[in-house]
N, C-alpha and C positions, 0 to 999 in steps of 0.2 A: 647066752642069756635069753635071747628071743624064744628059744625052745621052751625054757622054763616059764616064760611069760605066757606063751600060747597054751601051755598046759593049764595054767591058772585061769585064763580067760575062756578058752574053748573046751579043752578036754574035760575039765571039771564039771562042765555043764552038758556033757554028752555030745559036743560038737567036735568031731574028729578033724584034726588039722593035718593034712598030708603036705609034706614039704618038697618043693622042687627048687633045686639050686640053679641059678643062671646069673649072668652079668646084669648089672643094674638096669641098663637100657632095655634089655630083653625082658626083664621082670615087669617093667612098666608097660611094655607093649602087650605082654601076655594078659595083664590085668585089664588093660584098656579094651582088648578084643574079647574078653570074657573067657579066655582059655583057663585062667585061674581066677579065684574069687577076690584075692587081695595080694598085696606085696608090702613089705616093710621098708621104711626109709624114704618114702615119697614126700614131696613138698607141696604146699598149697598151689604153687604155680603149675604143678603137673596136671591138675584137673583141666587146664586149658586145652589139652589134647582131646578132651571129650571122653565120656563114658566112665569117668572116675569121680569118686567122692571121698572126702576126708572127714573123719569124726572130730569131736571136740578134743578128746584126750590125745595128746601127741606122745610119741615114743621117747623123744629126746631133743636136744639142741645140738647142732653141729659144733663140735669143739675141734678145731683143725690144727694139726701140727705141721711143721716145716722141716724139711731135710735139705742140707746143702754140704758141699765139700768144705773141709777145713781150709781156711784162707780165702774163701770166696768173699766174705764180708768180715769186718772186724767184730761186729755184733749185730744182732737182730733188733731193729728199731721199729718194725711194723711193716705193713704190706707195701709201703713205699720202696722197700728193698727189692721188690719184684719188678719194678718199673724197667722196661726195656730188656728184661731177661727172658731166657728160655725156661718156661715153667711147665711142669707136667702134673696132671692129676688123672684119676681114673675116668675112662670114657663114660659119659653120661652124668657126671656129677654137676657140671655146669655151674661152678662157683662164680663165673663171670655173669651168667644170665641171672643168677640169684642176687646179684649186687654185692656179693661178699668180697669179690676181687674186682676193683674198678680201675686198677692201673693198666696202662698200655703194655701188654706182655706178648711174648711169642709163645702161644700155647701148643703143647704137644700132649695129646691125650694118650693114655696107655691102657692096656688090658691087664697086663701082669706086672705087679709091683716089683718083683724080683728083677725082671728085665729092665724096668725103669731105673732102679737103683744102680744097676750095672752101668747104664748110660750116664747117670749122674756121676758115678765114680770115674768114668772115662772122660768127663768134661763135655759130654754132648747135651747135657741138661744142666741148668744152673740151680734150679730149685724143684722140689717135689712137695706137693700138698697132699696130705693124707691123714689118717687117724693114728694116734700115738701107738696103740698096741700093735697095729699092722706094721708100722714103720720099725718099731723096736724089734719085733720078733723076726721080721724078714731080714733086717740088717744083721741080726745075730746069726741067722742061718747062713748068710753070705760072708760072715766074718769081716765086715767092713766097718766095724765100730771105730777103728783107729783113724779112718780117713773121712768119715761122714758125720756131721753134726745134726742132731735132732733138737729142735726147739719145740718142746711139747706144749700143746694146748694154748697157742698164742693168738689164734684167730677164732672169734666167735661168729658162728653163722646163724642159720635159721632153724626153727622148729621143724622136725620131720615126723611123719605119721605112718600108720598103716593106711594105705589107700585101698579102697574097695571098688569093685566093678559096680557101675551104676545100674543096677536092676533090683528087683524085689528082694532077692537073696542077699545082695550086697548091702542094701539099705538095712535089712534086718541085722546082718552081721555088724554093721557100723554102730547101730543103736545098742546092740548087745555089748560090743566093745566098750562103749562109753559107760554103760551101766555098771559093768564089772570093774572097769578101771577105776571108777569113782569109789566103789566099794573097797578095792584093794588099797587105794590111797588112804581112805579113811581109817583102815585097819593097820596102816603102817607097813603093809606087805610089799608095796611097790618099793619103798625106801630100802627094805631088807633085800629084795632081789637085786636091785641095782648095786647096792653096797657089796653084796656077796660076790658078784662077778667083777667088781672093780670098774663098773661102767660109770664114767664121769659125765655122761651126757644128759642126765635127768636132774 
């Protein structure tokens, strides 16, 4: 979905967007250091590391899903279910730092969701927090749907943004982003794009 959005915001105005794929934490550092101009999915708190700015228009709001082995709990009643448990999420997401998860948990960050789900299935993790589409598709690939439960979209987090490197070019791109995103919103184009790709975050 992001690729289509970048085409609308950047390519359509003669600004070519070259895409580099990297883990979240690495993306943030590349933008902070100026090796890339921007990265998607950053939070307001990320500007505290310096050299980053966020625009007015956000990309979406974190809507987080939970995975656990069948029989771990009788039913999901909220984040209190996580208290005292071994909980995994992708390295760099920092749901605890963001104040989304405030319970006392034993955190295990992971880099690869498939490996984390295998650990969950083996009983070495109690819960995994991630996004619905990633959990569902990876669970299907691993053929673990019979043993692992996904509670979809049960935790609401924070707004996340395109974060830009804080220099003249980055400030120009952030202002351009806001101007075009406002136009796309007014025209109903944003709603169309998010609906087209089944993105529930906006």
